C-alpha angles and dihedrals in degrees: 000000000000118000109228095177095104090050092050090051091049091050092051091053094045113115113206118210113269113252109253134199131191134232110249103171143008121190120171107314097342125090122196122209132181135195096045133096117219140143131236108279095028118130122233134184121221117205114197115226091231091064097256125151118298114252123211115221137178125225107241102166150333137253114193103307095339128099116230112216135182121209130235090210141027115301093236114153098009111136138165108291096029109150121251126197132174114240104180140359098233138007119249127193136203117259137168141080090296087082093065112124092014134117115214136177127240092277094051097257116141114247100174098087093242096120132253123336118263134190094025134133129215119238140162115278094222127052140157118269119246113283115263095245092047094062113101116223118263107255109149128076119244111211121208103179089240111118097209091053100039093043105041106010099037113185129208133224105270096020121137114218133181123218107206117196145144120234119293102016099113103275096141092044091054090049090053091052091051092047092052097040101035118119096228133120094231139013122218110189124188117194104192122182094354124152110264095243092051093064095065091040092054092049095047104033106028104029103028130188094293094050092046093060093072098030137094117201125201115193134195111162126210094258094060124095119278092248092059092048089052093046092052089066092048092046094051090048092049091051091050091048092052091052090046090052087059090059098262130138106234130194110212117195117185118185108212134006089177092063090047088054090048090052091052089048090055090051094045094050091046093056094046106266113155115243116247124176113019091336095307113134124229091253089066092062091045091050099052099064091044090054099041096044092060092075124067132070128337135175090267105041144320141266114207105197135195115191120189119217118199102213114209112238089351087289106154091189099057113126101262094043092048093049095046093047089055093052102044131076096240144345137229115204120204113208124216089204091059091046091054088052088055092244106145134217082038095213114161097214094186092057095042132080142178110211095202100044095097090055098052109035131074121261090248092054092047091050093051091049090049091052091052092048092049093049093046093048092049092050094047092046092055098031095115093053091047093046095055093043094246094127115092112212112243095032093104127020090205093054092044090053092047091050091050093049098041098088091050092046091051090050089051092051096046113083133165111239091232092054117081121185130216116237093246091052090049091054092050091048091048091054092048091050095053102048 
């Protein structure tokens, strides 16, 4: 009888040629390739025929028999006929406590000069959010160290809050205060679409050495391709989820959701999606709930999340702001008017709300916050009359009370960014400001 063992061994060691495709078209950000089979989310490598650097791309769609791919780097050197090969079926990213104190890019590579990552695990970048009936109710208070938030817009552990602001009204400074003063085990901070210089400034000035020890920072600057800016948001969320699965309470800060939406718009337009509201494609409004719903409470732990929304022209009803506000559990509005009056943090209390506050604070705390809101609303409603001296004191007890309390309320709202308050001190200050 013939012995086929050597042939079996040779077959097992045989390496078949990798299937290759070729680039047939590149328009804008999208690259088309034919002759290769791949699924959406697969990674491919394009090798230019002129011997240029290989470029990693992700399959984002199909057109007839062609793959539509988006690059992770500039399309320099790619030409018709460039070879395409699939390298993996799905992207995985590093997660785990080994990332603490590190700054990584959107692909999970360290960019802080501290050497390779250690004590990390690889996991899928996208996952399903916790099922609706598996989310425990929000019961515990999350303290931020910011008086206006803890006192009047009290947040809960596992709550998802939007910070809505135009440019230049103190959004990054407020995020830094929350990162330093937040009562969480870990911070995961995603800086998406930021200017390059702002990343180092945020780390040194807003976060500081103490805040950096229990933080993980994911960075995708504004000059990087749209796909990387989008992946930075998914990566930060995946890291926070992995820590939550270990029983931790995680603070997730994502700055900003608007730039994530803009990145998805670029991708959608490049692959042929029709624009809908203000040029945003339908995939943007499908993406936002999938991203935002992944934070919150789970059976193992909780992710308390703050998402910044850069409102265009201070328009609170623009499409992204309106969609995000409808998904989240509360919103904090930063006012340009207050910023010009040098009142920082420039939180417009009357326009902001925490949807879980009434469920987690004491009746006395809720009553004090209501008194402050009432007095502030009365003052703002009659501000013009007061400013021109047309109001006669004694005409209205409510206005007289609002006028008497206004200096104390303004002092309560104004807070130096280097000064963080304990929750007990905030409650005492709130009582003093409303009597």
